[in-house]
N, CA, C and O atoms as a DFTB+ gen file, in Angstrom:
356 C
 N C O
     1  1      -0.044      -0.926       0.058
     2  2      -0.032       0.178       0.020
     3  2       0.690       1.278      -0.076
     4  3       1.757       1.327       0.535
     5  1       0.228       2.437      -0.903
     6  2       1.174       3.705      -0.949
     7  2       1.251       4.379      -0.165
     8  3       0.219       4.163       0.471
     9  1       2.082       5.575       0.615
    10  2       1.993       5.954       1.706
    11  2       2.387       7.451       0.838
    12  3       3.022       8.271       1.501
    13  1       2.057       7.809      -0.524
    14  2       2.444       9.108      -0.894
    15  2       2.779       9.221      -2.525
    16  3       2.516       8.426      -3.427
    17  1       3.412      10.420      -2.560
    18  2       4.188      11.215      -4.045
    19  2       5.006      11.951      -3.094
    20  3       4.813      12.570      -2.047
    21  1       6.332      11.554      -4.100
    22  2       6.916      12.708      -4.765
    23  2       7.551      12.677      -6.055
    24  3       8.140      11.915      -6.822
    25  1       7.063      14.135      -5.907
    26  2       6.819      14.522      -6.792
    27  2       8.133      15.567      -7.329
    28  3       8.336      16.562      -6.633
    29  1       9.226      15.294      -8.840
    30  2      10.357      16.209      -9.162
    31  2      10.136      17.112     -10.187
    32  3       9.329      16.884     -11.089
    33  1      10.893      18.267     -10.100
    34  2      10.308      18.994     -11.510
    35  2      11.993      19.621     -11.712
    36  3      12.932      19.695     -10.920
    37  1      11.850      19.982     -13.056
    38  2      12.658      21.450     -13.875
    39  2      13.655      22.340     -12.850
    40  3      14.798      22.392     -12.396
    41  1      12.112      23.112     -12.837
    42  2      12.815      24.344     -11.542
    43  2      12.468      24.486     -10.190
    44  3      11.506      23.770      -9.912
    45  1      12.869      25.108      -9.298
    46  2      12.255      25.346      -8.190
    47  2      11.319      26.254      -8.012
    48  3      10.860      26.547      -6.908
    49  1      10.940      26.813      -9.207
    50  2       9.772      27.461      -9.107
    51  2       8.615      26.359      -8.925
    52  3       7.792      26.218      -8.021
    53  1       8.880      25.513     -10.287
    54  2       7.387      24.186     -10.291
    55  2       7.213      23.930      -9.282
    56  3       6.113      23.696      -8.783
    57  1       8.446      23.910      -8.652
    58  2       8.216      22.969      -6.957
    59  2       7.057      23.975      -5.955
    60  3       6.072      23.542      -5.357
    61  1       7.392      24.966      -5.992
    62  2       6.357      26.216      -5.092
    63  2       5.076      26.681      -5.667
    64  3       4.204      27.292      -5.049
    65  1       5.043      26.228      -7.283
    66  2       3.763      25.992      -8.003
    67  2       2.882      25.484      -6.908
    68  3       1.956      25.876      -6.198
    69  1       3.723      24.269      -7.144
    70  2       2.667      22.737      -7.154
    71  2       2.661      22.726      -5.372
    72  3       1.598      22.535      -4.781
    73  1       4.024      22.962      -4.578
    74  2       3.371      23.262      -3.229
    75  2       2.410      23.367      -3.373
    76  3       1.500      22.574      -3.612
    77  1       2.497      24.838      -3.190
    78  2       0.870      26.545      -2.925
    79  2      -0.517      25.982      -3.517
    80  3      -1.638      26.302      -3.123
    81  1      -0.076      24.699      -4.969
    82  2      -2.069      23.923      -5.621
    83  2      -1.816      22.884      -4.412
    84  3      -2.626      22.887      -3.485
    85  1      -1.311      22.474      -4.402
    86  2      -1.549      21.548      -3.322
    87  2      -2.767      22.080      -2.385
    88  3      -3.997      22.084      -2.346
    89  1      -1.074      22.745      -1.300
    90  2      -2.033      22.825      -0.167
    91  2      -3.442      23.991       0.140
    92  3      -4.075      24.230       1.168
    93  1      -3.535      24.493      -1.160
    94  2      -5.401      25.021      -1.772
    95  2      -6.279      23.828      -1.011
    96  3      -7.090      23.794      -0.086
    97  1      -5.474      22.572      -2.195
    98  2      -6.746      21.460      -2.869
    99  2      -7.728      21.260      -1.979
   100  3      -7.747      21.988      -0.986
   101  1      -8.457      20.526      -2.100
   102  2      -9.948      19.793      -0.906
   103  2      -9.440      19.249      -0.029
   104  3      -9.761      19.320       1.157
   105  1      -8.224      18.382      -0.698
   106  2      -7.430      17.430       0.225
   107  2      -6.710      17.531       0.808
   108  3      -6.273      16.559       1.423
   109  1      -6.045      19.097       0.973
   110  2      -5.152      19.040       1.764
   111  2      -5.978      20.094       3.130
   112  3      -5.937      19.578       4.247
   113  1      -6.624      21.377       3.032
   114  2      -8.297      21.546       3.856
   115  2      -8.924      20.716       4.488
   116  3      -9.413      21.068       5.562
   117  1      -9.102      19.353       4.013
   118  2      -9.247      18.982       5.370
   119  2      -8.956      17.641       5.925
   120  3      -9.615      16.749       6.459
   121  1      -7.702      17.838       5.593
   122  2      -6.806      17.011       6.534
   123  2      -6.381      15.099       6.015
   124  3      -5.731      14.237       6.605
   125  1      -7.251      15.086       4.438
   126  2      -6.403      13.762       4.044
   127  2      -5.142      13.406       3.611
   128  3      -4.650      12.293       3.426
   129  1      -4.498      15.002       3.419
   130  2      -2.750      15.046       2.905
   131  2      -2.238      15.534       3.528
   132  3      -2.915      16.186       4.323
   133  1      -0.262      15.653       3.727
   134  2       0.174      16.363       4.219
   135  2       1.051      16.617       3.095
   136  3       1.744      15.735       2.587
   137  1       1.014      18.178       2.592
   138  2       2.041      18.458       1.634
   139  2       3.634      18.486       1.892
   140  3       3.905      17.324       1.590
   141  1       4.275      18.799       2.085
   142  2       6.130      19.483       2.248
   143  2       6.768      19.210       1.191
   144  3       6.660      18.325       0.342
   145  1       7.630      20.305       1.380
   146  2       8.782      20.575       0.553
   147  2      10.170      19.877       0.582
   148  3      10.700      20.012       1.685
   149  1      10.753      19.323      -0.116
   150  2      11.651      18.721       0.432
   151  2      12.766      18.091      -0.099
   152  3      12.271      17.147      -0.715
   153  1      13.875      18.040      -0.226
   154  2      15.777      17.676      -1.444
   155  2      15.177      16.526      -1.999
   156  3      14.424      15.932      -1.228
   157  1      15.289      16.127      -2.955
   158  2      14.849      15.348      -4.097
   159  2      15.850      14.148      -3.680
   160  3      17.054      14.404      -3.702
   161  1      15.289      12.433      -3.178
   162  2      16.023      11.592      -2.411
   163  2      17.171      11.630      -3.929
   164  3      17.008      12.378      -4.893
   165  1      17.843      11.022      -3.833
   166  2      19.428      10.336      -4.427
   167  2      19.055       9.915      -5.175
   168  3      19.349      10.344      -6.291
   169  1      18.376       9.065      -5.064
   170  2      17.879       7.695      -5.918
   171  2      16.728       7.421      -6.639
   172  3      16.200       6.372      -7.008
   173  1      16.332       9.135      -6.815
   174  2      15.284       9.653      -8.071
   175  2      15.351      10.584      -8.369
   176  3      14.275      11.180      -8.406
   177  1      16.491      11.300      -8.747
   178  2      17.447      12.271      -9.024
   179  2      17.938      13.245      -9.118
   180  3      18.413      13.147      -7.986
   181  1      18.455      14.588      -9.586
   182  2      19.109      15.189      -9.660
   183  2      18.985      15.665     -10.047
   184  3      19.876      15.982     -10.835
   185  1      17.163      16.724     -10.067
   186  2      16.677      17.742     -11.055
   187  2      17.087      19.211     -10.537
   188  3      18.245      19.566     -10.322
   189  1      16.005      19.953     -10.383
   190  2      16.379      21.484      -9.536
   191  2      16.974      20.583      -7.989
   192  3      18.073      20.682      -7.444
   193  1      15.922      19.826      -7.642
   194  2      17.238      20.000      -5.929
   195  2      15.790      19.454      -4.970
   196  3      15.733      18.690      -4.006
   197  1      14.846      20.113      -5.612
   198  2      13.392      20.620      -4.926
   199  2      12.315      19.060      -4.984
   200  3      12.098      18.442      -6.026
   201  1      11.944      18.801      -4.060
   202  2      10.688      17.789      -4.789
   203  2       9.315      17.989      -3.457
   204  3       9.430      18.495      -2.341
   205  1       8.579      17.626      -3.847
   206  2       7.383      17.747      -3.263
   207  2       7.059      16.658      -2.787
   208  3       7.507      15.914      -3.659
   209  1       6.481      15.824      -1.831
   210  2       6.381      15.505      -0.915
   211  2       4.750      15.193      -0.380
   212  3       4.449      15.591       0.746
   213  1       3.650      14.428      -1.270
   214  2       2.113      14.220      -0.168
   215  2       2.220      13.586       0.170
   216  3       3.310      13.205      -0.258
   217  1       1.721      12.610       1.098
   218  2       1.935      12.541       2.186
   219  2       0.269      12.035       2.946
   220  3      -0.500      12.653       3.682
   221  1       0.194      10.027       2.085
   222  2      -1.632       9.874       2.279
   223  2      -1.513      10.281       3.961
   224  3      -0.483      10.229       4.633
   225  1      -2.909      10.708       4.434
   226  2      -3.358      10.476       5.211
   227  2      -4.207       9.461       5.963
   228  3      -5.103       9.078       5.210
   229  1      -4.279       8.832       7.249
   230  2      -5.138       7.535       7.343
   231  2      -6.434       7.609       6.451
   232  3      -7.453       8.295       6.376
   233  1      -5.671       6.202       5.619
   234  2      -7.124       6.519       4.995
   235  2      -7.813       6.879       3.761
   236  3      -8.811       6.399       3.224
   237  1      -6.937       7.967       3.399
   238  2      -7.476       9.411       2.483
   239  2      -7.137       8.817       0.924
   240  3      -6.136       8.226       0.519
   241  1      -8.349       9.206       0.236
   242  2      -7.956       8.554      -1.497
   243  2      -7.209       9.858      -2.184
   244  3      -7.659      11.004      -2.164
   245  1      -6.262       9.537      -2.652
   246  2      -5.739      10.954      -3.292
   247  2      -4.871       9.908      -4.510
   248  3      -4.410       8.890      -3.994
   249  1      -4.682      10.012      -5.605
   250  2      -4.223       9.702      -6.769
   251  2      -3.654       9.958      -7.648
   252  3      -4.439      10.696      -8.243
   253  1      -2.213       9.850      -8.619
   254  2      -1.938      10.708      -9.388
   255  2      -2.572      11.308      -9.997
   256  3      -2.077      12.255     -10.607
   257  1      -4.189      10.966     -10.115
   258  2      -4.345      11.878     -11.335
   259  2      -4.855      13.355     -11.171
   260  3      -5.378      14.131     -11.970
   261  1      -4.437      13.486      -9.540
   262  2      -4.219      15.094      -9.198
   263  2      -3.083      15.538      -9.892
   264  3      -3.131      16.750     -10.100
   265  1      -1.827      14.846     -10.432
   266  2      -1.082      15.569     -10.639
   267  2      -0.864      15.912     -12.398
   268  3      -0.218      16.921     -12.682
   269  1      -1.417      15.050     -13.517
   270  2      -2.284      15.833     -14.225
   271  2      -2.438      16.995     -15.019
   272  3      -2.754      16.729     -16.178
   273  1      -2.276      18.587     -14.679
   274  2      -1.879      19.829     -14.360
   275  2      -0.731      20.164     -14.399
   276  3      -0.092      21.045     -14.975
   277  1      -0.467      19.146     -13.534
   278  2       0.809      20.294     -12.726
   279  2       2.392      20.186     -13.114
   280  3       2.825      19.036     -13.043
   281  1       3.162      21.006     -13.441
   282  2       4.028      21.233     -14.699
   283  2       5.410      19.859     -14.086
   284  3       6.381      20.565     -13.810
   285  1       5.610      19.111     -13.946
   286  2       6.207      18.703     -12.914
   287  2       7.732      17.691     -14.080
   288  3       7.827      17.713     -15.307
   289  1       8.095      17.402     -13.685
   290  2       9.536      16.010     -14.137
   291  2       9.082      14.537     -13.791
   292  3       8.853      13.938     -14.842
   293  1       8.913      13.902     -12.894
   294  2       8.219      12.515     -12.520
   295  2       7.567      12.452     -11.324
   296  3       8.425      12.867     -10.545
   297  1       6.173      12.087     -10.403
   298  2       5.851      11.670      -9.787
   299  2       6.008       9.964      -9.158
   300  3       5.241       9.049      -9.458
   301  1       6.976       9.877      -8.406
   302  2       6.796       8.240      -7.657
   303  2       5.879       8.157      -6.150
   304  3       5.839       8.906      -5.174
   305  1       5.327       7.137      -6.419
   306  2       5.136       6.399      -5.232
   307  2       6.117       6.058      -3.950
   308  3       7.329       5.841      -3.948
   309  1       5.164       6.085      -2.847
   310  2       6.702       5.631      -1.480
   311  2       6.159       4.670      -0.873
   312  3       5.112       5.218      -0.528
   313  1       6.072       3.200      -0.325
   314  2       5.797       3.170       1.485
   315  2       6.131       2.916       2.505
   316  3       7.109       3.517       2.951
   317  1       5.489       1.959       3.273
   318  2       5.563       2.546       4.829
   319  2       7.354       2.106       4.849
   320  3       8.119       2.558       5.702
   321  1       7.633       1.494       4.135
   322  2       9.163       1.192       4.160
   323  2      10.046       1.911       3.266
   324  3      11.266       1.766       3.342
   325  1       9.455       2.736       2.358
   326  2      10.748       3.882       2.396
   327  2      10.928       3.699       0.805
   328  3      11.349       4.625       0.112
   329  1      10.440       1.932       0.061
   330  2      10.766       2.060      -1.576
   331  2       9.413       2.671      -2.031
   332  3       8.294       2.641      -1.520
   333  1      10.092       3.462      -3.624
   334  2       9.823       4.227      -4.158
   335  2       9.795       3.873      -5.443
   336  3      10.798       3.362      -5.941
   337  1       8.559       4.100      -6.244
   338  2       8.315       3.070      -7.354
   339  2       7.915       4.702      -8.613
   340  3       7.160       5.621      -8.295
   341  1       8.598       4.613      -9.824
   342  2       8.027       5.120     -10.528
   343  2       6.625       5.273     -11.782
   344  3       6.315       4.716     -12.835
   345  1       5.931       6.672     -10.669
   346  2       4.755       6.373     -11.838
   347  2       4.378       6.806     -12.858
   348  3       3.478       6.106     -13.323
   349  1       4.707       7.897     -13.636
   350  2       5.292       7.925     -14.856
   351  2       5.345       9.694     -14.554
   352  3       4.982      10.467     -13.666
   353  1       6.141       9.774     -16.094
   354  2       6.247      11.963     -16.683
   355  2       4.644      12.222     -16.363
   356  3       4.153      13.338     -16.532
């Protein structure tokens, strides 16, 4: 079961825009997700160095389709063990 998503970007600006957009989403407002800027994990990419981590809270429903309108590089899922899996570009 996935715990959330890590989204990488080409620029720092894109990561900030994404974070702000997700923070304003209904899912974040009702506590279903937590959104945070993080350094890109080395095993994923070296893109711009900044990623957005979206953690899904207790049984929340939030899918990769929520990222289709976001200017980004790649989307990865992560599980409780910290294993990353690419979802796609």
